[in-house]
C-alpha angles and dihedrals in degrees: 000000000000090000092047091052091050091051090048088054090054090048092050089050088053093234104179097203132038122189114204121192110195143127090210098086096160093048093050092048091052090048091051091049090055091045092050092048093049091051096041094243130141114241119212123184126205123205125176087230098050110017122218118350130169114243116242091008144078096244119116135168113242119237098004103127089110108076091225090058091046092052091046089053091049092052090056096040129098118277130248099064140119118225117201118198117197119208092353092143089094091063101042094091091063110105092213092053091047091051091051092049091050091050092052092045091051090062096045093099091074104015095055094216121154123197114204120193114197122189138140089245123017129182109192111218116242091242093067101024095105094052094045127089118206116223129185119186112240119258122237114273125227093273092053091047089054089050089053091051091050091048092052091045089052091050090050090051092049091049098044106018090235131114119239110249116223137140119226095249093054090046092051092048092049090049090053093049093049088058117104092038130108116258092253093051093044090052092048093052092043088054090049091052094049106036101059097067108348093253139093110227141157089269090056091050091052091050092047091050092051092047091048091052090051089051098050103030110094095183145005093267093100110051122197106225113221125209098026108197123237119250088250088070089065114090118212121343091116095164092054091047092052091046090055093046092052093050101040096091093048090053099041097041109018110192110246095212097046132096089215108116117219114251113268107194154300137242115221115203125179155100119326112266094015092120106269095133092046089048090053090053092046092056087066090044093050092050095036092235133139114264123220123189120205109224106214090186090064093039099070117074131181096232120089114262096006095102093053090046090049093055092046091051092046092052091046089053090050089052091050092050093053133168089056145111118254114204120199106188117204090356093184090070092057101047110024117032134337095060098038133336122161093328097061098075093258095299096132090049091053090047088052091049092051091049094048092049091051091047093054099039107035116120097181118099097252113146110208120213112184122183127198137179101184111052092179090071096049111107114239091236090066093053096049114125111269098030089096128020088230141359110219126195112215106204129184109287120268123228095276092047091048090055090051092048090050090052093050095048095043090051090046089054092052096258128135101243091198089068094063131079094240094172091056092046091048089055091048093054100049109153093025123130121227090256091053091050090052092050091051090055092047092050091049090050090054090052092048091048092049091049093042094234133120120267115260138179093256092061092050091047091052090055090048092051090052095050125094103207125213089251087068099036092049100024095143094050093047091049091050091049091051091048091051092049095047094085101017107049141040118245110250091211 
C-alpha cells in the first residue's frame, strides 16, 4: 500500500510522466493495475512486440507497435488513462519521440493522462527531466523476507518430505543479507540456500552474499573482500578493539524503541604500515559482516558525469548490501588530490559532496571505515565532528604490541612462537611498523630456507638490525603526524 499511496501522490500532483526503474516487471504491472482500478482509470500497456493493449480487457490499438504510432494514438485518445511503456528506454533518445512525449505532457493538466516508462535501467533525457517523477517500488522488509524463507521452506518440505534444518542465528543472518533485494531475487537466493542440502548454514550465507553482490554490483568499483581476518589477527590497538566490542550489539541489533543511534563509522589516521588496512578488515571480522572496499582507481572516469554516477551507484550498492562494512582505503587520494584536485573541473569536490551527503543521510546499516596517511590533504568538511563516530590515530606499535605482532606472524608462518625470545625481538625492532616486523620475519625465513636450517630469533634480529624503518627514513613526517594527532584524535592503542 505504501507504493500505491506514493503513486496517488504523483497523480494528485498531476505529474505527466513517471519513470520506474525495476527488474520486477510483473510485480510493477500488478501494482499499476490495482492503482488504476482504485482510481477508476483505464490502464493501457505498450510492448514493442504487440503495441498498445488495454489491461484486463480485449481492447487493443491497431498498428501501434512503433512507439511513434502508439504516442500518436495516445494524443488522440480519450483522457483519464494511464499508459505503461515496457522497455521504452531504447527509444527515448529519438528527438521525434521526445517531442511527442512533451506534447502529450503539455496537455496533462486537463486530459489527466499519465505516461509510465518501466525499464530495468532508465536514463531520463534532459528534455523531459523536470516533468518526470522517478519511482522505485519498495523492497521487502525483514518480516516479508522471513515470510519468503518460510514459504520456500514449506515448498521444500512438500517436495521432499523433509524439514529444513536451520538454527535461529543462521536464519537471522540470512534474513539480514536478503534485505535490499527485490522480492524475486530474495526468493531465488532463499531457494538456492535451502535446496542444495535442506539446511541453512554458514556456507549458504557466504554463497548468498556472493550471489547478492553479483546481482546488485553494476561495476568493479565496490570490491567484496574475501577471507576477512578475525580481530585476534590484529596485534595491539586495544582501545579500538574495545570500542568495537562495546558498539557491536548496537549496530547488529539496534533497539527499535531506543534513541540510541547505531554507530556509523571511524576514520583511521596514522603512519604507513602501522596496521590501518588490517584494522579496517578486522572490523568486519569482529562483527562477522561482509567487507566491501571502494576502489578509487576504478571510480574516476574520463567522461563527464561518469565519476559522480559511479560513486552514487557504489554507495547505493553498499546500502543494498547492508548490514556490511564499507572500507575506503587512503580516502585522501579519492577526494582531495591524486584523482582530481583543482584541475579536474571540480569532479573531486562533487565526489566529496556526494559522500558527505550519504554519510549524514544514510539509514542503511553500513559501517564506514576510512583510512588515511596524509592528514594535510584531508578536507576540513570530512573531519567535522559528527562525520565519524571517532577519529583514531594508529601509531607505531609499542613494546607489548610488537610482542603480540611477533606472535601472530610467527604462528602464521608455521612457527612455534613460544620458542622465540619475543621480548628481546620486540626491543630490537623499536620504531618498526607491523608490516616491517612481518618483512623481517619473511626475510629471515628466506635465509633459513637457503641455508637449510630452522628459523631462530638470532636470524630475525639480524634482519631487524639491517632494516631502516620508516620511523627513521621519515622521522620528521612521523613526528608531525603525532603532533597533529595529539589533540585531534584518539589513540587506537
